[in-house]
C-alpha positions in Angstrom: -50.7 -121.2 68.5 -46.8 -120.4 68.4 -45.9 -118.1 71.1 -42.8 -115.6 70.2 -40.4 -114.0 72.3 -38.1 -111.2 71.7 -34.9 -111.8 72.9 -33.0 -108.6 71.5 -34.2 -106.3 74.3 -35.4 -108.3 77.5 -37.6 -106.8 79.9 -35.8 -104.1 81.9 -33.3 -103.6 79.5 -33.0 -100.0 77.8 -33.8 -100.5 74.1 -30.6 -98.1 73.4 -28.5 -101.2 74.0 -27.3 -102.5 70.6 -24.0 -104.5 71.6 -23.7 -107.6 73.3 -20.9 -105.7 75.3 -23.0 -103.0 76.1 -25.7 -105.4 77.5 -23.2 -107.1 79.6 -21.5 -104.4 81.1 -25.1 -103.0 81.7 -26.4 -105.9 83.4 -23.1 -106.1 85.6 -23.5 -102.5 87.1 -27.4 -103.0 87.6 -26.4 -106.5 89.5 -23.4 -105.3 91.3 -24.9 -101.6 92.0 -21.7 -100.2 90.5 -18.1 -101.2 89.7 -14.7 -99.7 88.3 -13.7 -100.3 84.7 -11.1 -102.6 86.5 -13.5 -104.6 88.4 -15.6 -105.0 84.8 -12.5 -106.1 83.2 -11.5 -108.8 85.8 -15.0 -110.0 86.2 -16.0 -110.1 82.5 -12.9 -111.0 81.0 -13.4 -108.3 78.3 -10.4 -105.7 77.2 -10.1 -102.7 79.2 -10.1 -100.5 76.4 -13.5 -102.1 75.0 -14.8 -101.4 78.5 -14.0 -97.9 78.6 -15.5 -97.3 75.3 -18.7 -98.8 76.5 -18.8 -97.2 79.3 -18.1 -93.9 77.3 -21.0 -94.6 75.0 -23.5 -95.9 78.1 -22.6 -92.4 79.9 -23.2 -90.4 76.8 -26.5 -92.1 76.4 -27.7 -91.4 80.1 -27.4 -95.0 81.2 -24.7 -95.0 83.5 -23.1 -92.4 85.6 -19.6 -92.0 86.7 -18.6 -90.8 90.6 -14.7 -91.1 90.8 -13.9 -94.4 89.3 -17.2 -96.4 89.8 -20.0 -96.5 87.2 -23.5 -97.2 88.3 -26.4 -98.0 86.1 -28.7 -95.0 86.3 -32.2 -95.0 87.9 -34.5 -96.5 85.0 -37.3 -94.1 86.3 -35.3 -91.0 86.0 -34.4 -92.0 82.7 -38.3 -92.4 81.4 -39.0 -88.9 82.9 
């Protein structure tokens, strides 16, 4: 018997995340409990413009929230209700 594993959307990862950059930013925000766009740029090495675009997309999907300059991943239990 062959076991298969869907790596497209690992457990706990919202299915709305399609791009590798979005997944990376989302995982970072969950692990760090929040970060600024500058923090993400410095830590992940992605262009700041790309990070801002990803953050805007994640926010419009309700996956992240912004407080002042800090972005945090939303609580998954709130998203699913």
